[in-house]
C-alpha positions, 0 to 999 in steps of 0.5 A: 047398704052402707056406702064406704070404701075398703082399701084392703080389697080394692076390687070389691063390688061395694067399692065400685058401687060407692065410686059409681055413685061418686061418678053420678054426683060428678054430674051435679053443679055447685052447690048441689054437688058438694052437698050431695057428696057430703050427705050421700058419701060422707065426703067433702068435695070441691068442683074444678071446672075449666072449659068443658072438663069437670072433676070433683076432688072429695075426701074424708079421713079415710080416703081421697076420691077424684071423680071425673065427669063424663060428657056435659049432658049425662044422658047423651054423647053429643059432641064425642063423635069426632073423638070416638070415630071421625078423627080417632086415628089422627088423635093418637099422639105423644104430648109435648112439654111436662105432660109429654115427659110424664107420658113418655115413660109409657115407652117407645111407640106409646101414643094417647088420644089427643082430645083426652090428653088436652081435656085432662091438661085443662084441670091438671094444675089445680086438681094436682095441687088440691090432691097433693095438699090433701095428702100432705095434710093426712096420708090416705088412699087415693081412688081415681074414677070416672064414667064415659069420657070421665073414665078415660080421663081417670086412667090418664090422671092416675098415670100422671099422679104416679109419675109425680110421686102420688101413689094411686090406690085404685082406678075404677071406671064405668063405660070408659072408651080406650085411651091410646095405642095398643103399645100403651096397655102393657105400661099401664098393666105394669104401673097399676098391677091389680089396681085398674077395674074397668066396669063394662056393660056388654050392651054398652058400645062406648067401651069399643071406641075409639075405632078406626075400622070395623075390623082392626083398631089402633086403640086398645084397652088396659087390663082388668075388664069387669063384665056386667051382663044383663039377662042372657037374651039381652046379652045375646042380642047385644052381641049379635048387633055388635058383631054385625057392625064388625062384619058389614055386608061387604067383605070385612076390611080393616080399611078406615071407616067410611062416613056411612060406616061411622053413621051406622056405628054412631047410630048403634051407640045412640040406640044403646045409650041407656046401657051407657048411662051411669044410672044403669051401671049403678043398678047393675053393680047394686044387683051384683052387690046383693048377689054377693051378699 
């Protein structure tokens, strides 16, 4: 199957496969990454890396692709427990400064995950400048994508691009966590009608996070989940395990997670890490592409 993007039908499975591959390559360091973007996807790519945030800006005559890396180690979620569980409630903020001006447009009561915002801020300046210059050179559709933590950053970056007069063609994420309070979701749905595609494997627990309790949650997803389901038996087993997390032995409560509950949830996350890997997402989307012909 040839690897290319079709901007006429943004939600095509073949587009998702192309962008999942870009997300996989986003884990590569230089000089391997740019070389593989060129040979495998026909894109000239440059890595922007500041502290623990990495993003590739890649393009050809037909498209610009912004691909965010997930956590530093693509086979683990080390270092994300605090962001996704321990401090999830305290991390809901409205940023200040220029970033705050951009996100204030999401409306009264909108709040976003502080860790995700701060990670995006570290690369925003050089990334925006690079994309802006590329589009001034030649106007092309802009695709924004990311896996895991990178999926959260992709959504937030897409919002800032739009607020800074760079239109986004589509946002495609894989196994991404929730980025903000429930009141933010309608704003994204209004800003990106039919342009956000969140690929979620039903065995992957990360898209259920951040969480502040096992029942109620201050966080919410944006629109357009695209469900990737394994065989029925595996899907049923995953559903039962996740339901058990929501209904612990004691009466279900929307009280904040205790340390013991956090360990239980995190154990499930780590136990299902295989379903979260970008390689797994690529394989499932590849299967869907074959089924669709």
